[in-house]
Structure formats: C-alpha cells, structure tokens
C-alpha positions in Angstrom: -6.2 -8.3 -14.2 -7.7 -11.7 -15.0 -8.3 -14.0 -12.1 -5.8 -16.9 -12.1 -5.9 -20.1 -10.1 -6.8 -19.7 -6.5 -4.1 -19.0 -3.9 -3.1 -22.1 -2.0 -3.9 -22.0 1.7 -0.3 -21.8 2.9 0.4 -18.9 0.6 -2.9 -17.2 1.7 -1.7 -17.4 5.3 1.6 -15.8 4.4 -0.1 -12.9 2.5 -2.6 -12.3 5.4 0.3 -12.2 7.9 2.2 -9.8 5.6 -0.9 -7.6 5.4 -1.0 -7.4 9.2 2.7 -6.6 9.4 2.4 -3.8 6.8 -0.6 -2.3 8.6 1.2 -2.4 11.9 4.4 -0.8 10.5 2.4 1.9 8.8 0.6 2.7 12.1 3.9 2.7 14.0 5.7 5.0 11.6 2.7 7.3 11.4 2.6 7.5 15.2 6.3 8.0 15.4 6.1 10.8 12.7 3.4 12.6 14.7 5.7 12.7 17.8 8.9 13.8 16.1 10.1 17.4 16.5 13.1 17.0 14.2 11.8 17.7 10.7 14.3 15.4 9.0 13.4 12.5 11.2 9.7 13.3 10.8 10.1 13.0 7.0 11.9 9.7 7.3 9.1 8.3 9.5 6.4 9.7 7.2 8.1 8.3 4.1 8.6 4.9 5.8 4.9 4.9 6.7 3.9 5.7 3.2 6.0 2.8 1.9 4.3 0.4 4.2 0.9 1.8 3.3 1.7 1.3 -0.4 2.9 -2.3 0.3 -0.4 -3.0 2.1 -2.4 -1.6 -0.8 -0.5 -3.7 -3.3 -0.9 -6.9 -1.3 -4.6 -6.2 -0.7 -5.1 -5.6 -4.5 -3.3 -8.9 -5.3 -5.4 -10.7 -2.7 -8.7 -9.2 -4.0 -7.8 -10.1 -7.6 -7.7 -13.8 -6.7 -11.1 -14.0 -5.0 
C-alpha cells in the first residue's frame, strides 16, 4: 500500500491506545484459555484471543504503512 498523508496526532494517540487494548485483551483471553478446563469455554477464549491478535496485527500494519 502506498503511503498516504501522515496520521494526525490525535488519531495517532487513538490508534496507539487501541493497540494497547488489543494486546491486553489478547493476553487476557490467552491466559483465561490456558486456565479453562471446559473445552467449549477454552475454545471461546482461544477464538476471542485470536480475534484480538488479528485486530492488533491489522492496526500495527496500518500504523506501519503511514510511517
């Protein structure tokens, strides 16, 4: 993807905050999954962790493409 105009500082702060939230949620769901004994609940937690990991990766790629 071609670099477009730089990200404004207020938007950059929002993206960085979201990166932190996504990283935290991924960590929390992964930890929760490792402690679950019920296989269905373990899968729900694993899937949720994967969604947050993907969200983090997409936000990071977006941020990297604008630097």
